[in-house]
C-alpha positions as CSV (number, residue, x, y, z in Angstrom):
1,M,84.4,86.8,106.1
2,L,87.3,84.4,106.3
3,H,87.5,81.6,103.8
4,L,88.6,78.6,105.8
5,F,88.7,76.0,103.0
6,N,86.8,75.0,99.9
7,K,83.2,76.4,100.2
8,V,83.5,76.9,104.0
9,Y,83.6,80.4,105.5
10,L,83.9,82.0,109.0
11,E,81.5,84.9,109.4
12,F,80.1,87.1,112.1
13,D,76.7,86.3,113.5
14,E,75.5,89.8,112.5
15,K,75.2,88.3,109.0
16,I,73.4,85.0,109.7
17,D,71.4,83.9,106.6
18,I,69.2,80.8,107.2
19,N,69.2,80.0,103.5
20,Y,72.8,78.8,103.8
21,D,73.9,75.5,105.5
22,R,75.6,76.7,108.7
23,V,77.1,76.2,112.1
24,V,76.1,78.9,114.6
25,I,78.3,79.6,117.6
26,S,76.8,82.6,119.4
27,E,75.6,83.4,122.9
28,Q,72.5,85.1,121.4
29,Y,71.8,82.9,118.3
30,G,73.4,79.6,119.0
31,K,70.1,77.8,119.6
32,M,67.8,75.4,117.8
33,M,65.5,77.1,115.4
34,S,61.7,77.0,115.8
35,I,60.0,74.4,113.8
36,E,58.0,77.0,111.8
37,L,61.1,79.0,110.9
38,D,63.1,75.8,110.0
39,K,60.4,74.9,107.5
40,L,60.9,78.2,105.7
41,A,64.7,78.0,105.6
42,Y,66.6,76.6,102.6
43,G,69.7,76.1,104.6
44,E,70.5,73.3,107.1
45,L,71.5,74.0,110.7
46,I,74.4,71.6,111.0
47,A,75.5,72.4,114.5
48,Y,74.9,75.1,117.1
49,G,76.0,76.3,120.5
50,T,76.5,79.3,122.7
51,S,80.3,79.0,122.7
52,Y,83.2,77.4,120.9
53,D,83.7,74.9,123.7
54,E,80.0,73.9,123.7
55,V,80.0,73.1,119.9
56,L,83.3,71.1,120.3
57,A,82.2,69.3,123.5
58,G,83.5,65.8,123.5
59,S,85.3,66.4,120.2
60,D,87.9,68.7,118.7
61,L,88.4,71.2,115.8
62,V,89.6,68.4,113.4
63,Q,86.3,66.5,114.0
64,L,84.2,69.6,113.2
65,V,86.2,70.3,110.1
66,K,85.9,66.7,108.9
67,R,82.1,66.9,109.5
68,L,81.9,70.2,107.4
69,K,84.1,68.8,104.7
70,L,81.9,65.6,104.3
71,H,78.8,67.7,104.4
72,G,80.1,70.0,101.7
73,D,81.2,67.0,99.6
74,N,77.8,65.4,99.8
75,T,75.7,68.6,99.1
76,G,78.0,70.7,97.0
77,K,76.8,73.7,99.0
78,K,78.5,76.6,100.7
79,I,78.8,76.4,104.5
80,F,79.1,79.3,106.9
81,V,80.3,79.1,110.5
82,Y,78.6,82.1,112.1
83,C,80.2,83.3,115.3
84,D,79.7,86.1,117.8
85,K,82.8,88.2,118.4
86,E,84.1,85.9,121.2
87,A,83.6,82.7,119.3
88,Y,85.0,84.3,116.1
89,K,88.3,85.2,117.7
90,T,88.6,81.8,119.3
91,F,87.8,79.9,116.1
92,M,90.1,82.1,114.0
93,A,93.0,81.8,116.4
94,Q,92.6,78.0,116.7
95,W,92.3,77.6,113.0
96,F,95.4,79.6,112.2
97,K,97.4,77.9,114.9
98,V,96.5,74.5,113.4
99,I,97.1,75.3,109.7
100,L,100.0,77.7,110.1
101,P,102.2,76.0,112.7
102,N,105.1,78.4,112.3
103,L,103.0,81.5,113.0
104,D,103.9,83.7,116.0
105,L,101.8,86.2,117.9
106,E,103.3,89.2,116.2
107,T,102.5,87.8,112.7
108,F,99.1,86.6,113.9
109,N,98.2,90.1,115.0
110,A,99.3,91.5,111.6
111,L,97.2,88.8,109.9
112,V,94.2,89.7,112.0
113,N,94.5,93.4,111.2
114,M,94.6,92.7,107.4
115,L,91.6,90.3,107.7
116,V,89.6,93.0,109.5
117,Y,90.7,95.6,106.9
118,N,89.7,93.4,104.0
119,E,86.3,92.8,105.6
120,R,85.7,96.5,106.1
121,A,86.7,97.2,102.5
122,V,84.3,94.7,100.9
123,S,81.4,94.9,103.4
124,N,80.7,98.6,102.6
125,T,80.1,97.9,98.9
126,Q,77.5,96.4,96.6
127,L,79.8,93.4,96.2
128,S,78.5,91.6,99.3
129,S,76.1,88.8,98.5
130,N,75.0,88.7,102.2
131,Y,73.0,91.6,103.7
132,S,75.4,93.7,105.8
133,L,72.8,95.3,108.1
134,K,75.0,95.5,111.2
135,L,78.7,96.2,110.7
136,Q,79.6,97.5,114.2
137,T,81.8,94.4,114.9
138,I,83.8,95.0,111.8
139,W,84.3,98.8,112.4
140,D,85.3,98.2,116.0
141,G,87.9,95.6,115.0
142,L,88.6,92.5,117.1
143,G,90.7,94.1,119.8
144,D,93.5,92.3,121.7
145,V,93.6,88.7,120.5
146,T,96.6,87.6,122.7
147,K,94.6,85.3,125.0
148,Y,93.0,83.6,122.1
149,W,96.4,83.0,120.5
150,N,97.8,81.6,123.8
151,R,95.2,78.9,123.9
152,E,96.5,75.6,122.6
153,P,94.4,73.5,120.2
154,G,95.5,70.3,122.0
155,L,95.7,68.2,118.9
156,T,97.9,65.1,118.7
157,N,100.1,64.3,115.7
158,S,97.6,61.7,114.6
159,R,94.8,64.3,114.6
160,L,96.9,66.7,112.5
161,E,97.6,63.9,110.0
162,L,93.9,63.3,109.8
163,L,93.4,67.0,109.0
164,K,96.0,66.9,106.3
165,S,94.4,63.7,104.8
166,L,91.1,65.6,104.3
167,N,92.5,67.5,101.3
168,L,90.6,70.6,102.3
169,G,91.3,72.9,99.5
170,M,93.0,75.7,101.4
171,S,92.4,79.3,100.6
172,Y,94.3,80.5,97.5
173,E,96.4,83.3,99.2
174,F,97.8,80.8,101.7
175,L,98.5,78.3,99.0
176,I,100.5,81.0,97.3
177,A,102.3,82.0,100.5
178,D,103.2,78.4,101.1
179,H,104.6,78.0,97.7
180,L,106.6,81.2,97.8
181,S,108.1,80.1,101.1
182,G,109.9,77.4,99.2
183,S,107.5,74.5,100.1
184,S,106.2,72.2,97.4
185,K,103.7,70.4,99.6
186,Y,100.7,72.1,98.2
187,T,102.0,72.9,94.7
188,E,99.6,70.6,92.9
189,Q,96.6,72.1,94.7
190,L,97.9,75.6,93.9
191,K,98.3,74.7,90.2
192,S,94.7,73.5,90.1
193,T,93.3,76.5,92.0
194,M,95.3,79.0,89.9
195,H,94.1,77.4,86.7
196,M,90.5,77.6,87.9
197,F,90.8,81.3,88.8
198,M,92.6,82.1,85.5
199,R,89.7,80.6,83.5
200,R,87.2,82.6,85.5
201,W,89.2,85.8,85.1
202,F,89.4,85.4,81.3
203,K,85.7,84.5,81.0
204,E,84.8,87.5,83.1
205,I,86.9,90.0,81.1
206,L,85.9,88.7,77.7
207,T,82.2,88.4,78.6
208,D,82.2,91.9,80.0
209,N,83.8,93.3,76.9
210,R,81.5,91.4,74.6
211,Q,78.5,92.6,76.6
212,M,79.7,96.2,76.1
213,V,79.9,95.6,72.4
214,L,76.4,94.2,72.2
215,L,75.0,97.2,74.1
216,N,76.7,99.6,71.6
217,L,75.5,98.2,68.3
218,T,73.2,101.3,68.0
219,N,76.0,103.7,69.0
220,H,77.0,105.6,65.9
221,R,80.5,106.5,67.3
222,F,81.2,102.8,68.1
223,L,80.2,101.7,64.6
224,T,82.2,104.4,62.9
225,A,85.3,103.8,65.1
226,M,85.2,100.1,64.5
227,G,84.5,100.5,60.8
228,I,81.2,98.6,61.0
229,D,78.5,99.2,58.3
230,P,75.2,99.9,60.1
231,E,73.5,97.8,57.4
232,L,75.3,94.7,58.8
233,V,73.7,95.1,62.2
234,D,70.5,93.1,62.6
235,L,69.1,93.3,66.1
236,T,66.6,90.6,65.4
237,R,69.2,87.9,64.9
238,L,69.9,85.4,67.6
239,D,73.5,86.7,67.5
240,P,73.6,90.3,66.1
241,L,77.4,90.1,65.9
242,A,77.3,87.4,63.2
243,G,78.6,88.6,59.9
244,I,80.6,91.5,61.3
245,D,84.2,90.7,60.4
246,C,86.0,92.7,63.1
247,L,83.9,90.9,65.7
248,Q,84.0,87.4,64.3
249,Y,85.6,86.0,67.5
250,Y,82.7,87.5,69.6
251,A,80.3,85.7,67.2
252,D,82.1,82.3,67.2
253,D,79.5,79.8,68.5
254,S,82.3,77.4,69.5
255,I,83.3,80.0,72.1
256,W,79.9,81.6,72.9
257,E,77.3,79.0,73.6
258,M,74.0,80.5,72.3
259,Q,70.5,79.7,73.4
260,S,68.4,77.9,70.8
261,E,65.4,80.2,71.2
262,I,65.6,83.8,70.4
263,D,63.3,84.8,73.3
264,K,65.9,83.5,75.7
265,G,68.2,86.4,74.8
266,I,71.6,86.7,73.3
267,F,73.6,85.7,76.3
268,G,76.6,83.7,75.4
269,I,78.5,81.6,77.9
270,C,82.2,82.0,77.3
271,K,84.0,78.7,76.7
272,I,87.8,79.0,76.5
273,E,88.5,75.4,77.4
274,G,90.5,73.8,74.6
275,I,90.5,76.7,72.2
276,S,93.3,76.8,69.6
277,D,96.2,79.2,69.8
278,E,94.8,80.9,66.7
279,T,91.5,81.5,68.5
280,A,93.2,82.8,71.6
281,H,95.1,85.3,69.4
282,G,91.8,86.3,67.7
283,L,90.1,86.9,71.1
284,K,93.0,89.0,72.3
285,E,93.1,91.0,69.1
286,T,89.3,91.7,69.3
287,L,89.5,92.8,72.9
288,F,92.5,95.0,72.3
289,N,90.9,96.5,69.2
290,V,87.7,97.4,71.0
291,Y,89.6,99.0,73.9
292,D,92.0,100.9,71.5
293,T,89.7,101.9,68.7
294,F,86.5,102.7,70.6
295,E,87.6,103.4,74.2
296,G,90.9,105.1,73.2
297,M,92.8,103.0,75.7
298,N,96.1,101.4,74.8
299,I,96.1,98.4,77.1
300,D,99.1,96.5,75.6
301,R,101.1,96.8,78.8
302,S,101.1,95.2,82.2
303,P,99.2,93.0,82.9
304,F,97.8,92.8,79.4
305,E,101.2,92.4,77.8
306,S,100.9,88.7,78.8
307,F,97.2,88.4,78.0
308,E,97.6,86.0,75.0
309,D,100.2,83.8,76.7
310,W,98.1,83.5,79.8
311,L,94.9,82.8,77.8
312,K,96.6,79.9,76.1
313,I,97.6,78.5,79.5
314,A,94.1,78.9,80.8
315,A,92.7,77.1,77.7
316,K,94.9,74.0,78.4
317,D,93.6,71.0,80.5
318,S,96.1,71.8,83.2
319,I,99.0,74.0,84.0
320,T,102.6,73.0,84.6
321,T,104.8,73.9,87.5
322,Q,106.8,76.0,85.0
323,D,103.6,77.9,84.0
324,L,102.8,78.4,87.7
325,D,106.2,79.8,88.6
326,S,106.4,82.1,85.5
327,I,103.0,83.6,86.5
328,L,103.9,84.0,90.1
329,E,107.2,85.7,89.1
330,Y,105.3,88.1,86.9
331,V,102.6,89.0,89.5
332,T,105.3,89.3,92.2
333,N,107.3,91.8,90.2
334,K,104.3,93.5,88.4
335,P,101.3,93.0,90.7
336,F,98.0,94.4,89.5
337,D,94.6,94.8,91.2
338,T,93.3,91.3,91.0
339,C,96.3,89.3,89.9
340,L,94.3,86.9,87.7
341,V,91.6,86.4,90.3
342,P,88.0,87.4,89.2
343,R,86.8,90.5,91.0
344,F,83.7,88.7,92.2
345,D,85.7,86.0,93.9
346,F,86.4,88.3,96.8
347,Q,84.6,85.8,99.1
348,N,87.1,83.1,98.2
349,V,90.3,85.2,98.1
350,N,91.5,87.8,100.5
351,F,93.0,90.3,98.1
352,V,94.7,92.3,100.8
353,L,96.6,89.2,102.0
354,L,97.3,88.1,98.5
355,Q,99.0,91.4,97.7
356,Y,100.8,91.4,101.0
357,F,102.3,87.9,100.4
358,L,103.4,89.0,96.9
359,S,104.9,92.2,98.3
360,Q,106.8,90.2,101.0
361,K,108.2,87.9,98.3
362,F,109.2,90.9,96.1
363,K,111.1,92.4,99.2
364,E,112.8,88.9,99.6
365,K,111.2,88.5,103.1
366,D,111.0,85.1,104.7
367,L,107.5,83.6,104.3
368,S,108.1,80.4,106.2
369,K,105.8,81.6,109.0
370,F,103.0,81.2,106.5
371,R,103.9,77.7,105.5
372,L,100.9,75.4,105.7
373,V,100.7,72.3,108.0
């Protein structure tokens, strides 16, 4: 799966899901659905055709992108462009030639290889939200893509200006590559996107740790290690963590929004927006204490050495360019597995490409070929 722009993805037709809004470009499946099947589908068939040229007949790529952007803005839904292998290679090559005007064939080939590798890595796991019944296309790779690269998009300057005016919300890894290349054209968009992912990352790690705590309130080793009196644990409470001093920040209802009825469970939605520096410190100390005291893991090192500072940045209404550059400098020099991107955002961020761009910057390589249009 290739994330094109905000909530729009390019995917193989082996994974068509009629419950998503979609465009289908496929010799086998690029046809109108039967009326009976269409009634059962939750997703809308936006456009279809047996080839890339058929779908774009009398139009161009910019017009299709504009249509998808407007559809997404109006519905708020994800959109998939499902393609057979031929259409996939054509669409991908045309897309990259348009958004990365400095790209050459050699770099395009390297890009394709990393895209295919990333797809193979995530499609063979339980992470995939789409059923991966047929993966032969992925395992076989895309083969020689030279002829697809040599095809020109045929867009005038005015069409390219229209594309840029759509404010598409480009994929995160390419926003980072653009910024690391020395461009500031997409800096504001990158700041907004990084801030969003940072918040998700912190909510994910704090929620996971709190969930582990909740599941271990009957674990005698956990209670002993944390110094918790078993008499303080009341599993019938709406929040069983309330009243336990060492876990007070995991019981703070200004952070964890509780359900009003006990039969709805003890799930708390983590809210870090606008928390004070004191609260950020308390959350960090609680997390570190659980890891160190119970798990026996000293995590006060990369990347957790910056945990509190980053949490305070995530809690703010927005991040500054100075915040952005300091974080990028850190993850360039000390990259870690997700680099502040939630692990379940693999559909929105190509981790292989992200790490590659950071590595190229670390090696002081020129990233101008990845500068966005």
